[in-house]
N, C-alpha and C positions, 0 to 999 in steps of 0.2 A: 047476901044480898046480890043482886046483879041488876045492874045497869044496862040499860036500852040504849041504843043508838041508832041513831034512822039514818036510813040509806042516802038521805041528804047531805049528812053529817060526814060520810064517810066520804063519799064523792067529793063535797068541797076540804079535805084534808088532802087529799089524796093530789087535785089540783094544785092546792098551795104545795105540797111535797115538788111535785113536777117543776115548781117556777124559782124552788130555793137554789143557792146558788151553794157549791161542792164547800166542804170547808178547809178554812183555808191553809190547813196542813198540806192538803193534797196538790195547792197550786204551789209548782214550783219558778220561779223566774228564770227566765232563757239566760243562759250563762255560754263563756265558750266549751265547746266541745274539747278544745285540745288548747293548750296555753303551752305553746314552747317554751324554752328557754332564751335568752338573749344572743346573738351571735358572741364567742369567745374565739381569739386563735389561740390556736392548735401551737404554734411555737415551735413545728418540726423545722432542723436545720436543712437548708439546701446545699449540698455540694456541688459546687459549677463545673459543670463536663469540660468545659475548654471551647466547647462552640455556642458562638452569640444566639443562634438561633431557637436551641433546645433550652439554654438557658434561660432567655427571656420565658419562651413555655412555661419553664417549671416556676419562674419568678410569679406566672401568674395566677399559680396555685395561692399565692398568698392573697388574693380576692375575696375566695372562699369566706377566710378567716373573719368579715366583717358583714356576711349576710346570714339570713336565717337559712335553714336547711333546704328547704327550699329552690334558695338561689342557684345551691352549690351541683345542680347539674348539667347548668348552663357554661358554667366555670369550667367543669372538668371536660364535659364537651366540647369547647373550644380548644382546650388543652391538647387533649387526646387529638383532635384534627391537627391541630400545627403540626403534632410530634410524629402523626403520619403523614404528615407535607414532608416533613423534614428527613425522615426514611426514606419516601419515595425520590424524593431529590438525590439521595445517595445514587440508587438506580440511573439516573441520568450522567451522570458523572462517570466520566474517563475514566478507570483505573490503571496502574501499572502495565507497560507492554508486557503480553506475555510469551516468554520464550517461543522461537520455533520449535520443531520437532523435532528438525535436522541438528539443532543444537545442541538437544538433549543427546542424542544418537554420536553425535562426534566427540560427546565426554566421554564414552562409553568403550 
């Protein structure tokens, strides 16, 4: 036995299907794409260098222990800049006097 379906019923079914909401399983609530771990200190030992300026810059690295990973860059760049400035300052300091060439020749 066959049942006949009118074109109006087919059109009405398609219209209702077009308004139907997708099944609940396909709806996933938005959540964080990435959930980073909480900041944790690394507790790395920092050996003093004897230079107060350099030691202060190295101590600044401890600030990164309390920041999320995306905050580390700012601390590292600040420390790097400070250490670079300390090294550059060494070039400006006068060093010990260089012996004159005549001193070396008189010893030979």
